[in-house]
C-alpha positions in Angstrom: 85.2 119.5 41.7 87.8 121.0 44.1 87.9 124.4 42.4 84.9 126.0 44.1 84.4 129.3 45.9 81.2 128.4 47.7 81.3 129.6 51.2 84.1 132.2 50.5 82.3 135.4 51.3 83.8 138.8 50.5 82.7 141.5 52.9 85.0 144.4 51.7 85.9 146.0 48.4 89.5 145.1 49.0 88.7 141.4 49.3 86.7 141.5 46.1 89.5 143.2 44.2 92.3 141.0 45.5 94.8 139.6 43.0 94.0 136.0 44.2 90.4 136.3 45.5 89.8 132.5 45.7 91.5 130.4 48.5 92.5 127.7 46.0 94.4 130.2 44.0 96.4 131.3 47.0 97.1 127.7 48.0 98.2 126.9 44.4 100.6 129.9 44.5 102.1 128.7 47.7 102.6 125.2 46.3 104.3 126.6 43.1 106.6 128.8 45.2 107.5 125.9 47.5 108.3 123.7 44.5 110.4 126.4 42.9 112.4 127.0 46.1 112.8 123.5 47.4 112.0 120.8 44.8 113.8 122.2 41.7 117.2 122.8 43.4 117.1 119.5 45.2 115.6 117.2 42.5 116.5 119.0 39.3 119.7 118.2 37.4 122.3 120.8 36.7 121.5 120.7 33.0 117.8 121.3 33.7 118.5 124.2 36.0 121.1 125.8 33.7 119.3 125.2 30.4 115.6 125.5 31.3 114.9 127.2 34.6 117.5 130.0 34.5 116.7 131.1 30.9 113.0 130.9 31.8 113.4 133.3 34.8 115.6 135.7 32.8 113.1 135.9 29.9 110.2 136.2 32.3 111.7 139.5 33.5 112.3 140.7 30.0 108.8 139.7 28.9 107.3 141.4 32.0 109.1 144.6 31.1 107.9 144.6 27.5 104.3 143.6 28.6 104.2 146.7 30.8 104.9 148.9 27.8 103.0 147.1 25.1 100.4 145.1 26.9 99.4 147.6 29.5 100.2 151.0 27.9 99.8 150.1 24.2 103.2 151.4 23.1 105.0 148.9 20.9 108.8 148.6 21.2 111.4 146.7 19.1 114.3 147.7 21.2 114.0 145.3 24.1 117.3 143.6 23.4 119.2 146.9 23.4 117.7 147.9 26.7 118.8 144.5 28.1 122.3 145.2 26.8 122.4 148.6 28.6 121.6 146.8 31.9 124.3 144.2 31.3 127.0 146.8 30.5 125.9 149.1 33.3 126.2 146.2 35.8 129.6 145.3 34.4 130.9 148.9 34.8 129.5 149.2 38.3 131.2 146.0 39.4 134.4 147.3 37.9 134.4 150.6 39.8 132.8 149.4 43.0 134.0 145.8 43.5 133.2 145.6 47.2 129.5 146.2 46.8 127.3 143.1 46.6 126.6 142.1 43.0 122.8 141.8 43.6 122.7 145.5 44.4 124.4 146.3 41.1 122.1 144.0 39.2 119.1 145.8 40.5 120.7 149.2 40.1 121.7 148.5 36.5 118.1 148.8 35.5 118.2 152.5 36.4 120.5 153.2 33.5 118.3 151.3 31.2 115.3 153.3 32.5 117.2 156.5 31.7 118.0 155.4 28.2 114.4 154.1 27.7 113.0 157.5 28.7 115.3 159.2 26.2 114.2 156.9 23.3 110.6 157.0 24.6 110.2 160.7 23.9 109.0 160.2 20.3 106.0 158.3 21.8 104.5 161.7 22.6 104.1 162.4 18.9 104.0 159.1 17.1 102.6 155.7 17.8 102.0 152.3 16.1 104.3 151.6 13.2 106.2 154.8 13.5 107.0 154.2 17.2 108.1 150.7 16.3 110.6 152.2 13.8 111.8 154.7 16.4 112.5 151.9 18.9 114.1 149.8 16.2 116.5 152.7 15.5 117.3 152.6 19.3 118.1 148.9 18.9 120.6 149.4 16.1 122.2 152.5 17.6 122.7 150.9 21.1 124.0 147.7 19.5 126.5 149.8 17.5 127.6 151.5 20.8 128.1 148.0 22.4 130.7 147.3 19.7 132.3 150.7 19.0 132.8 152.1 22.5 135.7 150.1 24.1 135.2 151.8 27.4 132.0 149.8 27.9 133.8 146.5 27.9 136.9 147.8 29.7 139.0 147.8 26.5 139.1 144.0 26.4 140.6 142.8 23.1 137.8 140.2 22.7 135.2 142.9 23.2 133.4 140.6 25.6 132.1 141.1 29.2 134.1 139.2 31.7 132.0 138.4 34.7 134.0 138.5 38.0 133.5 136.1 40.9 131.3 137.5 43.6 129.9 135.8 46.8 126.9 136.1 49.0 127.0 134.6 52.5 130.1 132.7 51.5 128.6 131.2 48.4 129.8 132.2 44.9 126.8 133.5 42.9 128.8 134.7 39.8 132.0 133.4 38.2 133.2 129.9 37.4 132.7 128.6 40.9 129.0 129.6 41.1 126.8 126.5 41.0 123.6 126.4 38.9 121.5 125.9 42.1 122.8 129.0 43.8 122.5 131.2 40.6 118.9 129.9 40.2 117.9 130.7 43.8 119.3 134.2 43.5 117.5 134.8 40.2 114.3 133.3 41.6 114.4 135.8 44.5 114.9 138.7 42.1 112.1 137.6 39.8 109.7 137.1 42.8 110.5 140.5 44.2 110.1 142.3 40.9 106.9 140.4 40.0 105.4 141.6 43.4 106.4 145.2 42.6 105.0 145.0 39.1 101.7 143.6 40.4 101.3 146.4 42.9 102.1 149.0 40.3 99.7 147.6 37.7 96.8 147.2 40.2 97.2 150.8 41.5 96.7 154.3 40.2 99.7 154.2 37.8 98.5 150.9 36.2 95.0 152.3 35.7 96.5 155.3 33.9 98.6 153.1 31.6 95.5 151.0 30.7 93.5 154.1 30.1 96.1 155.3 27.6 96.2 151.9 26.0 92.4 151.8 25.5 92.0 155.3 24.2 94.7 157.9 24.7 92.5 160.9 23.6 89.8 160.0 26.1 92.4 159.5 28.8 93.9 162.9 28.1 90.4 164.5 28.3 89.9 162.8 31.7 93.0 164.6 33.0 95.7 162.0 32.5 98.9 163.8 31.4 100.5 162.0 28.4 104.1 163.1 29.0 104.7 161.7 32.5 102.4 158.6 31.9 104.1 157.4 28.7 107.6 158.2 29.8 107.0 156.4 33.2 105.9 153.4 31.2 109.0 153.5 29.1 111.1 153.9 32.3 109.6 151.0 34.2 109.6 148.8 31.2 113.3 149.5 30.4 114.2 149.0 34.0 112.8 145.5 34.0 114.6 144.8 30.7 117.8 146.2 32.0 117.7 144.0 35.1 116.9 141.0 32.9 120.0 141.8 30.7 122.2 142.0 33.8 120.8 138.7 35.1 121.3 137.1 31.7 125.0 138.1 31.5 125.9 137.6 35.2 123.7 134.8 36.4 123.2 132.8 33.1 125.9 133.2 30.5 128.7 134.2 32.9 130.2 136.5 30.3 130.3 136.9 26.5 130.0 139.3 23.6 126.9 141.4 24.2 126.7 142.3 20.5 125.6 138.7 19.7 123.4 138.3 22.8 121.4 141.5 22.8 120.8 141.8 19.0 117.5 142.3 17.2 116.7 138.6 17.5 116.5 139.0 21.3 114.0 141.8 20.8 111.8 139.7 18.6 112.1 136.7 20.9 110.8 138.7 23.8 108.0 140.2 21.7 107.0 136.6 20.6 106.8 135.7 24.3 104.5 138.5 25.0 102.2 137.7 22.1 102.0 134.0 22.8 101.8 134.4 26.6 99.2 137.2 26.5 99.2 140.9 26.2 98.3 142.8 29.3 98.9 139.9 31.7 101.7 139.2 34.1 101.0 135.5 34.2 101.1 135.6 30.4 104.7 136.8 30.7 105.5 133.6 32.6 103.6 131.4 30.2 105.3 133.0 27.1 108.8 132.9 28.6 108.3 129.3 29.7 107.2 128.2 26.2 109.7 130.1 24.1 112.7 129.5 26.3 112.1 125.7 26.8 111.0 124.9 23.2 114.5 124.6 21.7 115.8 122.5 24.6 112.7 120.3 24.4 113.1 119.7 20.7 116.8 119.2 20.7 117.0 116.9 23.7 113.5 115.7 24.5 112.7 114.2 21.1 115.9 112.1 21.0 115.1 110.9 24.5 111.8 109.6 23.2 113.5 107.8 20.3 112.9 110.4 17.7 116.3 111.3 16.1 116.7 114.9 15.3 119.7 117.1 14.6 120.5 120.5 16.1 119.8 122.3 12.9 116.5 120.6 12.4 115.5 121.4 15.9 116.3 125.1 15.3 114.2 125.1 12.2 111.3 123.4 13.9 111.5 126.0 16.7 111.0 128.8 14.1 108.1 126.9 12.5 106.3 126.2 15.8 106.8 129.7 17.1 105.6 131.3 13.9 102.6 129.0 13.6 101.6 129.8 17.2 101.9 133.5 16.7 99.6 133.4 13.7 97.2 131.1 15.6 97.0 133.3 18.7 96.7 136.6 16.7 93.7 135.1 14.8 92.0 132.9 17.4 92.9 134.2 20.8 94.8 137.6 20.8 95.2 137.4 24.6 97.3 134.3 24.3 97.9 131.5 26.8 96.9 133.7 29.7 93.3 133.9 28.3 93.2 130.1 27.8 94.3 129.6 31.4 91.6 132.0 32.5 88.9 130.2 30.5 90.0 126.9 31.9 89.7 128.3 35.5 86.2 129.7 34.7 85.1 126.3 33.4 86.3 124.6 36.6 84.4 127.1 38.7 81.1 126.5 36.9 81.4 122.8 36.1 79.2 120.9 35.3 77.2 123.9 34.0 78.2 125.3 30.6 80.5 128.3 30.5 
């Protein structure tokens, strides 16, 4: 088989601990990146890019943020949708007060406001955990969602109460607003996701990531080893909320192009991101990609893919089937494989490396 590491010798500890230690993995990553940059914008239809690829990238960022908190630190959160909303409103206000600054700068800066809010609501994690922490973050979800509706300053006193995304350009190309093409918005979003994935990978494979995983595995033992719970847990909340805030800004500015945040960043958004993490795999960056790809593309596949294959189905039926399939898979993975699709992918790779010998 082609997936072999024979002859690939590692002479340093750094080579042995590399994220992609096998040459075939690095080649595969370059192929995927090349397809994402060139093939999809050139060959993909506008509908495919707008309805499948852009939502996939947005939810990947959100799932990555929640995975940092829940998968790597072991702190559960049900307020992901609210933190995404904070990022969306922060980006909207920043573009209002500073219209001449590039919109990408404000999309990345909006996550700082979500990080600050996340730290504030993450303080209870120092005293409570598990179900009680979930309730605390759920309270944050409802409180922030109430703020999105009841504070007119957040949406610039618009009568509709909606965020109106202005048109902004980059290198002469509109990246937000009605003139922004799906291809341009997709490439901008792809660059943001690639950058933030690289940053997250470096954090998680470093000293900070090891602290988070020590707290996840056994917080009492981690504290006895000298890990301080206060900065470690609050930093996890801050980084997680930052990623969710950037995802919310990208959702509103690069996907929807405006709308009522109360309907977009509600409790359903929080549960959807949580389902992505469970199905994709807790404690795995690639699991965030798998979970986001599955959950975000499932409604579109059922609604448009089945009729294309000659199976008639209504929109309401497709929505119900989405709930049924998602719920069934959550139960399946929680019972059979708690580490989700990422673990199945890892097992498949190990089988290829050892084939034809048993794994």
